[in-house]
PDB file of the backbone (N, CA, C, O) and the ligand in Angstrom, with CONECT records:
HET     ZN  A 101       1
ATOM      1  N   MET A   1     100.582 108.716 104.085  1.00  0.00           N
ATOM      2  CA  MET A   1      99.825 107.479 104.082  1.00  0.00           C
ATOM      3  C   MET A   1      98.889 107.441 103.191  1.00  0.00           C
ATOM      4  O   MET A   1      97.925 108.200 103.279  1.00  0.00           O
ATOM      5  N   PRO A   2      99.015 106.573 102.210  1.00  0.00           N
ATOM      6  CA  PRO A   2      98.039 106.866 100.909  1.00  0.00           C
ATOM      7  C   PRO A   2      96.645 106.277 101.354  1.00  0.00           C
ATOM      8  O   PRO A   2      96.102 105.471 100.597  1.00  0.00           O
ATOM      9  N   HIS A   3      96.149 106.566 102.317  1.00  0.00           N
ATOM     10  CA  HIS A   3      94.931 106.260 102.776  1.00  0.00           C
ATOM     11  C   HIS A   3      94.213 107.520 103.501  1.00  0.00           C
ATOM     12  O   HIS A   3      94.818 108.431 104.067  1.00  0.00           O
ATOM     13  N   ALA A   4      92.831 107.400 103.376  1.00  0.00           N
ATOM     14  CA  ALA A   4      92.012 108.262 103.944  1.00  0.00           C
ATOM     15  C   ALA A   4      90.878 107.498 104.557  1.00  0.00           C
ATOM     16  O   ALA A   4      90.594 106.321 104.336  1.00  0.00           O
ATOM     17  N   LYS A   5      90.193 108.448 105.463  1.00  0.00           N
ATOM     18  CA  LYS A   5      88.933 107.531 106.349  1.00  0.00           C
ATOM     19  C   LYS A   5      87.933 108.750 106.322  1.00  0.00           C
ATOM     20  O   LYS A   5      88.136 109.963 106.287  1.00  0.00           O
ATOM     21  N   CYS A   6      86.777 107.994 106.350  1.00  0.00           N
ATOM     22  CA  CYS A   6      85.712 108.602 106.387  1.00  0.00           C
ATOM     23  C   CYS A   6      85.012 108.509 108.085  1.00  0.00           C
ATOM     24  O   CYS A   6      84.656 107.414 108.519  1.00  0.00           O
ATOM     25  N   VAL A   7      84.902 109.573 108.792  1.00  0.00           N
ATOM     26  CA  VAL A   7      84.450 109.038 110.185  1.00  0.00           C
ATOM     27  C   VAL A   7      82.927 108.921 109.982  1.00  0.00           C
ATOM     28  O   VAL A   7      82.371 108.142 110.755  1.00  0.00           O
ATOM     29  N   HIS A   8      82.285 109.448 109.234  1.00  0.00           N
ATOM     30  CA  HIS A   8      80.709 109.351 109.039  1.00  0.00           C
ATOM     31  C   HIS A   8      80.470 108.139 108.898  1.00  0.00           C
ATOM     32  O   HIS A   8      79.842 107.608 109.813  1.00  0.00           O
ATOM     33  N   CYS A   9      80.830 107.400 107.867  1.00  0.00           N
ATOM     34  CA  CYS A   9      80.241 105.839 107.715  1.00  0.00           C
ATOM     35  C   CYS A   9      81.312 104.945 108.033  1.00  0.00           C
ATOM     36  O   CYS A   9      81.222 103.784 107.632  1.00  0.00           O
ATOM     37  N   ARG A  10      82.504 105.373 108.818  1.00  0.00           N
ATOM     38  CA  ARG A  10      83.523 104.535 109.273  1.00  0.00           C
ATOM     39  C   ARG A  10      84.087 103.589 108.097  1.00  0.00           C
ATOM     40  O   ARG A  10      84.059 102.361 108.171  1.00  0.00           O
ATOM     41  N   SER A  11      84.641 104.363 106.921  1.00  0.00           N
ATOM     42  CA  SER A  11      85.028 103.358 105.877  1.00  0.00           C
ATOM     43  C   SER A  11      86.451 103.842 105.695  1.00  0.00           C
ATOM     44  O   SER A  11      86.833 104.828 106.325  1.00  0.00           O
ATOM     45  N   ARG A  12      87.150 103.280 104.970  1.00  0.00           N
ATOM     46  CA  ARG A  12      88.536 103.729 104.444  1.00  0.00           C
ATOM     47  C   ARG A  12      88.822 103.707 102.931  1.00  0.00           C
ATOM     48  O   ARG A  12      88.428 102.756 102.256  1.00  0.00           O
ATOM     49  N   MET A  13      89.474 104.694 102.403  1.00  0.00           N
ATOM     50  CA  MET A  13      89.841 104.535 100.984  1.00  0.00           C
ATOM     51  C   MET A  13      91.354 104.655 100.794  1.00  0.00           C
ATOM     52  O   MET A  13      92.157 105.144 101.588  1.00  0.00           O
ATOM     53  N   TRP A  14      91.610 104.078  99.504  1.00  0.00           N
ATOM     54  CA  TRP A  14      93.291 104.122  99.308  1.00  0.00           C
ATOM     55  C   TRP A  14      93.062 105.529  98.215  1.00  0.00           C
ATOM     56  O   TRP A  14      92.211 105.670  97.337  1.00  0.00           O
ATOM     57  N   VAL A  15      94.097 106.412  98.623  1.00  0.00           N
ATOM     58  CA  VAL A  15      94.231 107.518  97.832  1.00  0.00           C
ATOM     59  C   VAL A  15      95.672 107.661  97.019  1.00  0.00           C
ATOM     60  O   VAL A  15      96.801 107.504  97.485  1.00  0.00           O
ATOM     61  N   GLU A  16      95.319 107.982  95.763  1.00  0.00           N
ATOM     62  CA  GLU A  16      96.588 108.140  94.794  1.00  0.00           C
ATOM     63  C   GLU A  16      97.514 109.071  95.377  1.00  0.00           C
ATOM     64  O   GLU A  16      97.113 110.185  95.716  1.00  0.00           O
ATOM     65  N   GLY A  17      98.861 108.684  95.547  1.00  0.00           N
ATOM     66  CA  GLY A  17      99.896 109.655  96.239  1.00  0.00           C
ATOM     67  C   GLY A  17      99.838 109.581  97.571  1.00  0.00           C
ATOM     68  O   GLY A  17      99.857 108.467  98.094  1.00  0.00           O
ATOM     69  N   SER A  18      99.758 110.740  98.352  1.00  0.00           N
ATOM     70  CA  SER A  18      99.574 110.921  99.505  1.00  0.00           C
ATOM     71  C   SER A  18      98.601 111.608 100.253  1.00  0.00           C
ATOM     72  O   SER A  18      98.484 112.814 100.035  1.00  0.00           O
ATOM     73  N   ALA A  19      97.668 110.917 101.339  1.00  0.00           N
ATOM     74  CA  ALA A  19      96.562 111.592 101.705  1.00  0.00           C
ATOM     75  C   ALA A  19      96.885 112.965 102.310  1.00  0.00           C
ATOM     76  O   ALA A  19      96.023 113.843 102.274  1.00  0.00           O
ATOM     77  N   GLU A  20      98.180 113.212 102.910  1.00  0.00           N
ATOM     78  CA  GLU A  20      98.584 114.400 103.784  1.00  0.00           C
ATOM     79  C   GLU A  20      98.693 115.725 102.609  1.00  0.00           C
ATOM     80  O   GLU A  20      98.229 116.855 102.764  1.00  0.00           O
ATOM     81  N   LYS A  21      99.351 115.270 101.566  1.00  0.00           N
ATOM     82  CA  LYS A  21      99.807 116.046 100.286  1.00  0.00           C
ATOM     83  C   LYS A  21      98.633 116.394  99.502  1.00  0.00           C
ATOM     84  O   LYS A  21      98.330 117.540  99.171  1.00  0.00           O
ATOM     85  N   HIS A  22      98.040 115.408  99.248  1.00  0.00           N
ATOM     86  CA  HIS A  22      96.733 115.554  98.421  1.00  0.00           C
ATOM     87  C   HIS A  22      95.426 115.500  99.310  1.00  0.00           C
ATOM     88  O   HIS A  22      94.871 114.419  99.504  1.00  0.00           O
ATOM     89  N   PRO A  23      95.039 116.436  99.740  1.00  0.00           N
ATOM     90  CA  PRO A  23      93.905 116.399 100.924  1.00  0.00           C
ATOM     91  C   PRO A  23      92.681 115.801 100.291  1.00  0.00           C
ATOM     92  O   PRO A  23      92.169 116.177  99.236  1.00  0.00           O
ATOM     93  N   PRO A  24      92.324 114.942 100.975  1.00  0.00           N
ATOM     94  CA  PRO A  24      91.240 113.722 100.622  1.00  0.00           C
ATOM     95  C   PRO A  24      90.014 114.283  99.794  1.00  0.00           C
ATOM     96  O   PRO A  24      89.606 115.443  99.857  1.00  0.00           O
ATOM     97  N   HIS A  25      89.523 113.328  99.053  1.00  0.00           N
ATOM     98  CA  HIS A  25      88.247 113.707  98.021  1.00  0.00           C
ATOM     99  C   HIS A  25      87.200 113.434  98.908  1.00  0.00           C
ATOM    100  O   HIS A  25      87.378 113.465 100.125  1.00  0.00           O
ATOM    101  N   LEU A  26      86.036 113.148  98.354  1.00  0.00           N
ATOM    102  CA  LEU A  26      84.915 112.746  99.114  1.00  0.00           C
ATOM    103  C   LEU A  26      84.676 111.282  99.177  1.00  0.00           C
ATOM    104  O   LEU A  26      84.942 110.451  98.308  1.00  0.00           O
ATOM    105  N   CYS A  27      84.151 111.101 100.301  1.00  0.00           N
ATOM    106  CA  CYS A  27      83.727 109.507 100.371  1.00  0.00           C
ATOM    107  C   CYS A  27      83.030 108.865  99.424  1.00  0.00           C
ATOM    108  O   CYS A  27      82.030 109.433  98.984  1.00  0.00           O
ATOM    109  N   ALA A  28      83.373 107.653  98.946  1.00  0.00           N
ATOM    110  CA  ALA A  28      82.676 106.857  97.774  1.00  0.00           C
ATOM    111  C   ALA A  28      81.326 106.195  98.363  1.00  0.00           C
ATOM    112  O   ALA A  28      80.360 105.813  97.703  1.00  0.00           O
ATOM    113  N   GLY A  29      81.511 106.144  99.949  1.00  0.00           N
ATOM    114  CA  GLY A  29      80.065 105.521 100.359  1.00  0.00           C
ATOM    115  C   GLY A  29      78.890 106.645 100.803  1.00  0.00           C
ATOM    116  O   GLY A  29      77.681 106.513 100.608  1.00  0.00           O
ATOM    117  N   CYS A  30      79.505 107.692 101.397  1.00  0.00           N
ATOM    118  CA  CYS A  30      78.302 108.521 101.820  1.00  0.00           C
ATOM    119  C   CYS A  30      78.376 109.996 101.300  1.00  0.00           C
ATOM    120  O   CYS A  30      77.483 110.829 101.452  1.00  0.00           O
ATOM    121  N   GLY A  31      79.719 110.221 100.587  1.00  0.00           N
ATOM    122  CA  GLY A  31      79.868 111.548  99.911  1.00  0.00           C
ATOM    123  C   GLY A  31      80.472 112.622 101.012  1.00  0.00           C
ATOM    124  O   GLY A  31      80.577 113.819 100.748  1.00  0.00           O
ATOM    125  N   GLY A  32      80.785 112.152 102.046  1.00  0.00           N
ATOM    126  CA  GLY A  32      81.331 113.009 103.176  1.00  0.00           C
ATOM    127  C   GLY A  32      82.642 113.364 102.925  1.00  0.00           C
ATOM    128  O   GLY A  32      83.252 112.855 101.986  1.00  0.00           O
ATOM    129  N   GLU A  33      83.242 114.340 103.804  1.00  0.00           N
ATOM    130  CA  GLU A  33      84.676 114.488 103.392  1.00  0.00           C
ATOM    131  C   GLU A  33      85.645 113.628 104.347  1.00  0.00           C
ATOM    132  O   GLU A  33      85.615 113.346 105.546  1.00  0.00           O
ATOM    133  N   LEU A  34      86.588 113.312 103.197  1.00  0.00           N
ATOM    134  CA  LEU A  34      87.409 112.209 104.025  1.00  0.00           C
ATOM    135  C   LEU A  34      88.597 112.914 104.958  1.00  0.00           C
ATOM    136  O   LEU A  34      88.841 114.114 104.836  1.00  0.00           O
ATOM    137  N   GLU A  35      89.136 112.278 105.666  1.00  0.00           N
ATOM    138  CA  GLU A  35      90.304 112.748 106.441  1.00  0.00           C
ATOM    139  C   GLU A  35      91.353 111.994 106.164  1.00  0.00           C
ATOM    140  O   GLU A  35      91.090 110.832 105.852  1.00  0.00           O
ATOM    141  N   PRO A  36      92.750 112.391 106.191  1.00  0.00           N
ATOM    142  CA  PRO A  36      94.008 111.627 105.960  1.00  0.00           C
ATOM    143  C   PRO A  36      94.163 110.901 107.109  1.00  0.00           C
ATOM    144  O   PRO A  36      93.772 111.326 108.196  1.00  0.00           O
ATOM    145  N   VAL A  37      94.782 109.681 106.943  1.00  0.00           N
ATOM    146  CA  VAL A  37      95.091 108.623 107.872  1.00  0.00           C
ATOM    147  C   VAL A  37      96.492 108.660 108.235  1.00  0.00           C
ATOM    148  O   VAL A  37      97.356 108.242 107.465  1.00  0.00           O
ATOM    149  N   VAL A  38      96.813 109.253 109.639  1.00  0.00           N
ATOM    150  CA  VAL A  38      97.958 109.508 109.856  1.00  0.00           C
ATOM    151  C   VAL A  38      98.845 108.039 110.427  1.00  0.00           C
ATOM    152  O   VAL A  38     100.041 107.821 110.232  1.00  0.00           O
ATOM    153  N   ASP A  39      98.016 107.284 111.058  1.00  0.00           N
ATOM    154  CA  ASP A  39      98.615 106.110 111.460  1.00  0.00           C
ATOM    155  C   ASP A  39      97.739 104.922 110.962  1.00  0.00           C
ATOM    156  O   ASP A  39      96.519 105.040 110.850  1.00  0.00           O
ATOM    157  N   LEU A  40      98.415 103.758 110.666  1.00  0.00           N
ATOM    158  CA  LEU A  40      97.688 102.609 110.140  1.00  0.00           C
ATOM    159  C   LEU A  40      96.650 102.074 111.049  1.00  0.00           C
ATOM    160  O   LEU A  40      95.718 101.410 110.594  1.00  0.00           O
ATOM    161  N   SER A  41      96.763 102.324 112.277  1.00  0.00           N
ATOM    162  CA  SER A  41      95.806 101.737 113.247  1.00  0.00           C
ATOM    163  C   SER A  41      94.656 102.397 113.227  1.00  0.00           C
ATOM    164  O   SER A  41      93.663 101.964 113.810  1.00  0.00           O
ATOM    165  N   GLU A  42      94.668 103.673 112.458  1.00  0.00           N
ATOM    166  CA  GLU A  42      93.378 104.328 112.272  1.00  0.00           C
ATOM    167  C   GLU A  42      92.279 103.356 111.613  1.00  0.00           C
ATOM    168  O   GLU A  42      91.080 103.299 111.885  1.00  0.00           O
ATOM    169  N   LEU A  43      93.023 102.589 110.651  1.00  0.00           N
ATOM    170  CA  LEU A  43      92.167 102.025 109.631  1.00  0.00           C
ATOM    171  C   LEU A  43      91.724 100.678 110.300  1.00  0.00           C
ATOM    172  O   LEU A  43      91.107  99.917 109.555  1.00  0.00           O
ATOM    173  N   VAL A  44      91.928 100.290 111.502  1.00  0.00           N
ATOM    174  CA  VAL A  44      91.458  99.249 111.971  1.00  0.00           C
ATOM    175  C   VAL A  44      89.870  99.351 112.269  1.00  0.00           C
ATOM    176  O   VAL A  44      89.422 100.252 112.977  1.00  0.00           O
ATOM    177  N   GLY A  45      89.260  98.610 111.827  1.00  0.00           N
ATOM    178  CA  GLY A  45      87.702  98.326 112.018  1.00  0.00           C
ATOM    179  C   GLY A  45      86.925  99.042 111.012  1.00  0.00           C
ATOM    180  O   GLY A  45      85.702  99.057 111.143  1.00  0.00           O
ATOM    181  N   LEU A  46      87.590  99.769 109.805  1.00  0.00           N
ATOM    182  CA  LEU A  46      87.024 100.563 109.023  1.00  0.00           C
ATOM    183  C   LEU A  46      86.775  99.696 107.746  1.00  0.00           C
ATOM    184  O   LEU A  46      87.602  98.816 107.508  1.00  0.00           O
ATOM    185  N   ARG A  47      85.813  99.846 106.983  1.00  0.00           N
ATOM    186  CA  ARG A  47      85.685  99.052 105.924  1.00  0.00           C
ATOM    187  C   ARG A  47      86.176  99.714 104.750  1.00  0.00           C
ATOM    188  O   ARG A  47      86.102 100.937 104.631  1.00  0.00           O
ATOM    189  N   ALA A  48      86.750  98.851 103.748  1.00  0.00           N
ATOM    190  CA  ALA A  48      87.647  99.074 102.760  1.00  0.00           C
ATOM    191  C   ALA A  48      86.520  99.463 101.497  1.00  0.00           C
ATOM    192  O   ALA A  48      85.890  98.513 101.034  1.00  0.00           O
ATOM    193  N   LEU A  49      86.273 100.773 100.965  1.00  0.00           N
ATOM    194  CA  LEU A  49      85.460 100.805  99.968  1.00  0.00           C
ATOM    195  C   LEU A  49      86.254 101.051  98.575  1.00  0.00           C
ATOM    196  O   LEU A  49      85.787 100.753  97.476  1.00  0.00           O
ATOM    197  N   ARG A  50      87.437 101.599  98.771  1.00  0.00           N
ATOM    198  CA  ARG A  50      88.316 101.658  97.571  1.00  0.00           C
ATOM    199  C   ARG A  50      89.723 101.077  97.803  1.00  0.00           C
ATOM    200  O   ARG A  50      90.412 101.563  98.701  1.00  0.00           O
ATOM    201  N   VAL A  51      90.222  99.999  96.997  1.00  0.00           N
ATOM    202  CA  VAL A  51      91.397  99.476  97.320  1.00  0.00           C
ATOM    203  C   VAL A  51      92.521  99.785  96.432  1.00  0.00           C
ATOM    204  O   VAL A  51      92.225 100.044  95.265  1.00  0.00           O
ATOM    205  N   ARG A  52      93.812  99.807  96.786  1.00  0.00           N
ATOM    206  CA  ARG A  52      94.743  99.965  95.652  1.00  0.00           C
ATOM    207  C   ARG A  52      94.565  99.108  94.365  1.00  0.00           C
ATOM    208  O   ARG A  52      94.606  97.878  94.370  1.00  0.00           O
ATOM    209  N   PRO A  53      94.361  99.889  93.249  1.00  0.00           N
ATOM    210  CA  PRO A  53      94.258  99.211  91.907  1.00  0.00           C
ATOM    211  C   PRO A  53      95.339  98.216  91.781  1.00  0.00           C
ATOM    212  O   PRO A  53      96.507  98.452  92.089  1.00  0.00           O
ATOM    213  N   GLN A  54      94.817  96.855  91.217  1.00  0.00           N
ATOM    214  CA  GLN A  54      95.992  95.967  91.173  1.00  0.00           C
ATOM    215  C   GLN A  54      96.324  95.937  89.523  1.00  0.00           C
ATOM    216  O   GLN A  54      95.355  96.066  88.776  1.00  0.00           O
ATOM    217  N   PRO A  55      97.520  95.788  88.990  1.00  0.00           N
ATOM    218  CA  PRO A  55      97.700  95.797  87.696  1.00  0.00           C
ATOM    219  C   PRO A  55      96.883  94.427  86.886  1.00  0.00           C
ATOM    220  O   PRO A  55      96.856  93.257  87.269  1.00  0.00           O
ATOM    221  N   THR A  56      96.320  94.961  85.788  1.00  0.00           N
ATOM    222  CA  THR A  56      95.636  93.682  85.188  1.00  0.00           C
ATOM    223  C   THR A  56      96.601  92.947  84.386  1.00  0.00           C
ATOM    224  O   THR A  56      97.605  93.468  83.898  1.00  0.00           O
ATOM    225  N   PRO A  57      96.193  91.414  84.228  1.00  0.00           N
ATOM    226  CA  PRO A  57      97.143  90.676  83.414  1.00  0.00           C
ATOM    227  C   PRO A  57      97.561  91.312  82.208  1.00  0.00           C
ATOM    228  O   PRO A  57      98.698  91.131  81.771  1.00  0.00           O
ATOM    229  N   ARG A  58      96.493  92.249  81.474  1.00  0.00           N
ATOM    230  CA  ARG A  58      96.727  92.810  80.207  1.00  0.00           C
ATOM    231  C   ARG A  58      98.048  93.572  80.314  1.00  0.00           C
ATOM    232  O   ARG A  58      98.930  93.373  79.479  1.00  0.00           O
ATOM    233  N   ASP A  59      98.218  94.480  81.365  1.00  0.00           N
ATOM    234  CA  ASP A  59      99.353  95.329  81.569  1.00  0.00           C
ATOM    235  C   ASP A  59     100.484  94.572  81.639  1.00  0.00           C
ATOM    236  O   ASP A  59     101.535  94.927  81.106  1.00  0.00           O
ATOM    237  N   ASP A  60     100.344  93.445  82.318  1.00  0.00           N
ATOM    238  CA  ASP A  60     101.579  92.509  82.541  1.00  0.00           C
ATOM    239  C   ASP A  60     102.197  92.069  81.016  1.00  0.00           C
ATOM    240  O   ASP A  60     103.372  92.216  80.679  1.00  0.00           O
ATOM    241  N   ALA A  61     101.156  91.516  80.215  1.00  0.00           N
ATOM    242  CA  ALA A  61     101.616  91.288  79.005  1.00  0.00           C
ATOM    243  C   ALA A  61     102.041  92.274  78.191  1.00  0.00           C
ATOM    244  O   ALA A  61     102.899  92.008  77.349  1.00  0.00           O
ATOM    245  N   ASP A  62     101.546  93.502  78.295  1.00  0.00           N
ATOM    246  CA  ASP A  62     102.048  94.450  77.571  1.00  0.00           C
ATOM    247  C   ASP A  62     103.545  94.940  77.742  1.00  0.00           C
ATOM    248  O   ASP A  62     104.336  95.374  76.904  1.00  0.00           O
ATOM    249  N   ARG A  63     103.670  94.733  79.071  1.00  0.00           N
ATOM    250  CA  ARG A  63     105.012  95.151  79.745  1.00  0.00           C
ATOM    251  C   ARG A  63     105.917  94.132  79.193  1.00  0.00           C
ATOM    252  O   ARG A  63     107.055  94.426  78.828  1.00  0.00           O
ATOM    253  N   PHE A  64     105.417  92.886  79.121  1.00  0.00           N
ATOM    254  CA  PHE A  64     106.353  91.631  78.857  1.00  0.00           C
ATOM    255  C   PHE A  64     106.942  91.906  77.196  1.00  0.00           C
ATOM    256  O   PHE A  64     108.108  91.835  76.808  1.00  0.00           O
ATOM    257  N   GLU A  65     105.869  92.193  76.503  1.00  0.00           N
ATOM    258  CA  GLU A  65     106.342  92.357  75.119  1.00  0.00           C
ATOM    259  C   GLU A  65     107.168  93.903  74.800  1.00  0.00           C
ATOM    260  O   GLU A  65     107.948  94.053  73.860  1.00  0.00           O
ATOM    261  N   ARG A  66     106.915  94.657  75.498  1.00  0.00           N
ATOM    262  CA  ARG A  66     107.762  96.006  75.563  1.00  0.00           C
ATOM    263  C   ARG A  66     109.255  95.448  75.884  1.00  0.00           C
ATOM    264  O   ARG A  66     110.158  95.652  75.073  1.00  0.00           O
ATOM    265  N   ILE A  67     109.453  94.837  76.923  1.00  0.00           N
ATOM    266  CA  ILE A  67     110.651  94.401  77.440  1.00  0.00           C
ATOM    267  C   ILE A  67     111.460  93.480  76.241  1.00  0.00           C
ATOM    268  O   ILE A  67     112.613  93.661  75.849  1.00  0.00           O
ATOM    269  N   SER A  68     110.514  92.460  75.795  1.00  0.00           N
ATOM    270  CA  SER A  68     111.379  91.416  74.894  1.00  0.00           C
ATOM    271  C   SER A  68     111.602  92.185  73.631  1.00  0.00           C
ATOM    272  O   SER A  68     112.478  91.835  72.841  1.00  0.00           O
ATOM    273  N   ARG A  69     110.850  93.201  73.422  1.00  0.00           N
ATOM    274  CA  ARG A  69     111.204  94.029  72.128  1.00  0.00           C
ATOM    275  C   ARG A  69     112.576  94.839  72.410  1.00  0.00           C
ATOM    276  O   ARG A  69     113.454  94.880  71.548  1.00  0.00           O
ATOM    277  N   GLN A  70     112.683  95.333  73.373  1.00  0.00           N
ATOM    278  CA  GLN A  70     113.802  95.956  73.865  1.00  0.00           C
ATOM    279  C   GLN A  70     115.071  95.063  73.876  1.00  0.00           C
ATOM    280  O   GLN A  70     116.157  95.519  73.521  1.00  0.00           O
ATOM    281  N   ILE A  71     114.935  93.963  74.232  1.00  0.00           N
ATOM    282  CA  ILE A  71     115.889  92.978  74.145  1.00  0.00           C
ATOM    283  C   ILE A  71     116.535  92.727  72.806  1.00  0.00           C
ATOM    284  O   ILE A  71     117.714  92.798  72.458  1.00  0.00           O
ATOM    285  N   ARG A  72     115.336  92.384  72.096  1.00  0.00           N
ATOM    286  CA  ARG A  72     115.767  92.343  70.485  1.00  0.00           C
ATOM    287  C   ARG A  72     116.492  93.336  69.965  1.00  0.00           C
ATOM    288  O   ARG A  72     117.564  93.109  69.404  1.00  0.00           O
ATOM    289  N   GLU A  73     116.034  94.436  70.084  1.00  0.00           N
ATOM    290  CA  GLU A  73     116.592  95.369  69.428  1.00  0.00           C
ATOM    291  C   GLU A  73     117.900  95.779  70.003  1.00  0.00           C
ATOM    292  O   GLU A  73     118.703  96.350  69.266  1.00  0.00           O
ATOM    293  N   THR A  74     118.186  95.550  71.215  1.00  0.00           N
ATOM    294  CA  THR A  74     119.610  95.567  71.806  1.00  0.00           C
ATOM    295  C   THR A  74     120.483  94.662  71.074  1.00  0.00           C
ATOM    296  O   THR A  74     121.590  95.039  70.689  1.00  0.00           O
ATOM    297  N   ILE A  75     120.008  93.392  70.845  1.00  0.00           N
ATOM    298  CA  ILE A  75     120.930  92.314  70.342  1.00  0.00           C
ATOM    299  C   ILE A  75     121.081  92.584  69.053  1.00  0.00           C
ATOM    300  O   ILE A  75     122.210  92.414  68.592  1.00  0.00           O
ATOM    301  N   ALA A  76     120.063  93.040  68.204  1.00  0.00           N
ATOM    302  CA  ALA A  76     120.251  93.384  66.890  1.00  0.00           C
ATOM    303  C   ALA A  76     121.356  94.513  66.675  1.00  0.00           C
ATOM    304  O   ALA A  76     122.051  94.518  65.660  1.00  0.00           O
ATOM    305  N   GLY A  77     121.481  95.450  67.660  1.00  0.00           N
ATOM    306  CA  GLY A  77     122.398  96.422  67.547  1.00  0.00           C
ATOM    307  C   GLY A  77     123.673  95.988  67.824  1.00  0.00           C
ATOM    308  O   GLY A  77     124.622  96.324  67.116  1.00  0.00           O
ATOM    309  N   HIS A  78     123.788  95.275  68.781  1.00  0.00           N
ATOM    310  CA  HIS A  78     125.212  94.562  68.943  1.00  0.00           C
ATOM    311  C   HIS A  78     125.591  93.717  67.838  1.00  0.00           C
ATOM    312  O   HIS A  78     126.785  93.568  67.580  1.00  0.00           O
ATOM    313  N   ASP A  79     124.643  93.116  67.122  1.00  0.00           N
ATOM    314  CA  ASP A  79     124.937  92.219  65.818  1.00  0.00           C
ATOM    315  C   ASP A  79     125.457  93.174  64.690  1.00  0.00           C
ATOM    316  O   ASP A  79     126.374  92.870  63.927  1.00  0.00           O
ATOM    317  N   ALA A  80     124.889  94.162  64.669  1.00  0.00           N
ATOM    318  CA  ALA A  80     125.200  95.225  63.514  1.00  0.00           C
ATOM    319  C   ALA A  80     126.641  96.007  63.832  1.00  0.00           C
ATOM    320  O   ALA A  80     127.461  96.290  62.958  1.00  0.00           O
ATOM    321  N   GLU A  81     126.795  96.314  65.325  1.00  0.00           N
ATOM    322  CA  GLU A  81     127.977  96.781  65.679  1.00  0.00           C
ATOM    323  C   GLU A  81     129.273  95.748  65.322  1.00  0.00           C
ATOM    324  O   GLU A  81     130.302  96.088  64.738  1.00  0.00           O
ATOM    325  N   ARG A  82     128.983  94.540  65.774  1.00  0.00           N
ATOM    326  CA  ARG A  82     130.016  93.545  65.320  1.00  0.00           C
ATOM    327  C   ARG A  82     130.320  93.191  64.081  1.00  0.00           C
ATOM    328  O   ARG A  82     131.436  92.774  63.770  1.00  0.00           O
ATOM    329  N   GLN A  83     129.453  93.313  63.355  1.00  0.00           N
ATOM    330  CA  GLN A  83     129.614  93.130  61.581  1.00  0.00           C
ATOM    331  C   GLN A  83     130.201  94.433  61.129  1.00  0.00           C
ATOM    332  O   GLN A  83     131.002  94.464  60.194  1.00  0.00           O
ATOM    333  N   ARG A  84     129.812  95.532  61.785  1.00  0.00           N
ATOM    334  CA  ARG A  84     130.627  96.738  61.210  1.00  0.00           C
ATOM    335  C   ARG A  84     132.273  96.650  61.495  1.00  0.00           C
ATOM    336  O   ARG A  84     133.167  97.011  60.730  1.00  0.00           O
ATOM    337  N   ARG A  85     132.394  96.096  62.748  1.00  0.00           N
ATOM    338  CA  ARG A  85     133.775  95.952  63.173  1.00  0.00           C
ATOM    339  C   ARG A  85     134.711  94.928  62.313  1.00  0.00           C
ATOM    340  O   ARG A  85     135.900  95.072  62.028  1.00  0.00           O
ATOM    341  N   LEU A  86     133.881  93.910  62.000  1.00  0.00           N
ATOM    342  CA  LEU A  86     134.582  92.808  61.298  1.00  0.00           C
ATOM    343  C   LEU A  86     134.626  93.246  59.738  1.00  0.00           C
ATOM    344  O   LEU A  86     135.464  92.727  59.000  1.00  0.00           O
ATOM    345  N   ASP A  87     133.720  94.198  59.256  1.00  0.00           N
ATOM    346  CA  ASP A  87     134.036  94.555  57.863  1.00  0.00           C
ATOM    347  C   ASP A  87     135.082  95.770  57.778  1.00  0.00           C
ATOM    348  O   ASP A  87     135.630  96.019  56.704  1.00  0.00           O
ATOM    349  N   SER A  88     135.344  96.512  58.919  1.00  0.00           N
ATOM    350  CA  SER A  88     136.374  97.435  58.997  1.00  0.00           C
ATOM    351  C   SER A  88     137.661  96.706  59.209  1.00  0.00           C
ATOM    352  O   SER A  88     138.672  97.285  58.814  1.00  0.00           O
ATOM    353  N   ASP A  89     137.780  95.661  59.706  1.00  0.00           N
ATOM    354  CA  ASP A  89     139.001  95.075  60.022  1.00  0.00           C
ATOM    355  C   ASP A  89     139.543  94.484  58.567  1.00  0.00           C
ATOM    356  O   ASP A  89     140.712  94.572  58.190  1.00  0.00           O
ATOM    357  N   ARG A  90     138.642  93.968  57.949  1.00  0.00           N
ATOM    358  CA  ARG A  90     139.029  93.458  56.583  1.00  0.00           C
ATOM    359  C   ARG A  90     139.873  94.265  55.773  1.00  0.00           C
ATOM    360  O   ARG A  90     139.675  95.480  55.774  1.00  0.00           O
ATOM    361  N   PRO A  91     140.903  93.716  54.989  1.00  0.00           N
ATOM    362  CA  PRO A  91     141.999  94.455  54.396  1.00  0.00           C
ATOM    363  C   PRO A  91     141.375  95.180  53.044  1.00  0.00           C
ATOM    364  O   PRO A  91     142.093  95.883  52.333  1.00  0.00           O
TER     365      PRO A  91
HETATM  366 ZN    ZN A 101      81.424 107.868 104.189  1.00  0.00          ZN2+
END
């Protein structure tokens, strides 16, 4: 469960990876030790101090640019391959 809770100030935090495998950091609210959350029901009523980071629009634009570049390179590769085949078929 990628969540940890602080029993001292009753808050919850999203944790990179798994809270069970990566024992909790310190609470962002009170500096107390975080405890791993075993069941989502434990999060009910706790305030969220840190939520899962969302990808920014800039990341999306970069990813789109990377994908479209890969597509262009693939097409260019196929065109070159086809041209090579046409050239070799010629007497
Ligand atoms: Zn706390």
